[in-house]
C-alpha positions in Angstrom: -4.2 -20.5 32.7 -3.8 -17.4 35.0 -3.0 -14.0 33.6 0.7 -13.4 32.8 2.3 -10.1 33.9 5.4 -8.8 32.2 7.3 -5.9 33.7 10.0 -3.5 32.7 11.2 -0.2 34.0 12.5 3.1 32.6 14.9 4.9 34.9 15.5 8.6 34.1 19.2 9.3 33.7 19.0 13.1 32.9 18.1 15.2 30.0 15.7 13.0 27.9 17.5 9.7 28.4 16.2 6.7 30.3 17.7 3.4 30.9 15.4 0.5 30.2 15.7 -2.4 32.7 14.2 -5.8 32.8 14.8 -8.1 35.8 17.2 -5.4 37.2 19.4 -5.6 34.0 19.8 -2.6 31.8 19.0 -3.5 28.2 19.2 -0.1 26.5 19.3 3.6 26.9 16.6 5.4 25.0 15.7 9.0 24.2 12.7 10.3 22.3 13.1 11.2 18.7 14.9 14.5 18.1 11.6 15.9 16.9 10.4 15.6 20.5 13.5 17.0 22.0 15.5 13.8 22.3 19.1 13.3 21.5 20.1 11.9 18.1 22.0 8.5 18.1 19.9 6.8 20.8 17.3 4.2 20.3 13.8 5.6 20.7 11.2 3.8 22.8 9.1 3.0 19.7 12.0 1.2 18.1 12.4 -1.0 21.3 8.6 -1.6 21.1 9.0 -2.7 17.4 11.9 -5.0 18.2 9.8 -6.5 21.1 6.9 -7.1 18.7 9.2 -8.8 16.2 10.6 -11.0 19.0 7.0 -11.9 20.0 6.2 -12.9 16.4 9.4 -15.0 16.2 8.3 -16.8 19.3 4.8 -17.6 18.0 6.2 -18.7 14.7 8.8 -21.0 16.4 6.2 -22.5 18.7 3.9 -23.4 15.7 6.8 -24.5 13.6 8.0 -26.8 16.3 4.5 -28.4 16.6 4.4 -28.7 12.8 7.9 -30.3 12.6 9.0 -27.5 10.3 12.8 -27.6 9.8 14.1 -24.0 10.1 17.7 -23.0 9.6 17.0 -19.2 10.1 14.3 -16.9 11.1 14.3 -13.1 11.2 11.3 -10.9 11.8 11.3 -7.2 11.3 8.5 -5.0 12.7 7.7 -1.5 11.3 5.4 0.4 13.6 3.7 3.5 12.2 2.6 6.3 14.5 0.4 9.2 13.6 1.5 12.4 15.4 -1.0 15.1 15.8 1.0 16.9 18.5 2.0 15.8 22.0 -1.7 15.4 22.9 -2.4 12.8 20.3 0.1 10.0 19.4 -1.6 7.0 17.8 -0.2 3.8 16.5 -1.8 3.4 13.1 -0.2 0.3 11.5 2.2 -2.6 12.3 3.9 -4.5 9.5 5.9 -7.7 10.1 8.4 -9.0 7.5 9.4 -12.5 8.2 12.5 -14.0 6.5 12.9 -17.7 6.9 15.4 -20.3 5.7 14.3 -23.9 5.6 16.5 -26.9 6.2 14.8 -28.6 3.2 13.7 -25.8 0.9 11.2 -27.7 -1.3 7.6 -27.3 -2.3 6.3 -29.5 0.6 8.3 -27.6 3.3 7.3 -24.2 1.8 3.6 -25.3 2.0 4.1 -26.3 5.6 5.9 -23.0 6.3 3.0 -21.1 4.7 0.5 -22.9 7.0 2.7 -22.1 10.0 2.8 -18.5 8.9 -1.0 -18.3 8.5 -1.5 -19.8 12.0 1.0 -17.4 13.5 -0.8 -14.4 12.0 -4.2 -15.7 13.3 -3.0 -16.2 16.9 -0.9 -13.0 17.0 -1.6 -11.5 20.5 -1.7 -8.0 19.0 -4.3 -8.9 16.5 -6.4 -10.7 19.2 -6.0 -7.7 21.6 -6.4 -4.7 19.2 -8.7 -6.3 16.6 -8.9 -4.1 13.6 -8.2 -0.9 15.4 -4.6 -1.0 14.4 -4.1 -2.8 11.0 -1.4 -5.5 11.2 0.1 -6.8 8.0 2.6 -9.6 7.3 5.0 -10.5 4.5 6.9 -13.8 4.3 10.2 -14.2 2.4 12.3 -17.3 1.9 16.1 -16.8 2.2 
């Protein structure tokens, strides 16, 4: 399979605000955290990054769940991205934690075992883990709702 390229753009609007666009559609206006001179009340780019990572994990889980015939009635993934700030010259992502909340159509022991297997496979094939290795620890938590 050839390389896949994903694109997005940030268009400066003034001050510290930028509009994020994908496929020529504005998806959000962001500003850095107030600690970096941004305006309070806006999404910060790192939050958009975290939401994108959560969406990626949802997609992986859904693909594996579909192949496993796992009956889902709900799926929510939250990503918490930790950044170490040593000044503007050194900003480093140090940890990513995913919390997955799933609801099963048939919430029984057999389906939970299947869900746990899907969860393990999704962790293993996570593109972040495969790209970054152990340089940025990635942890997971699974809850049933």
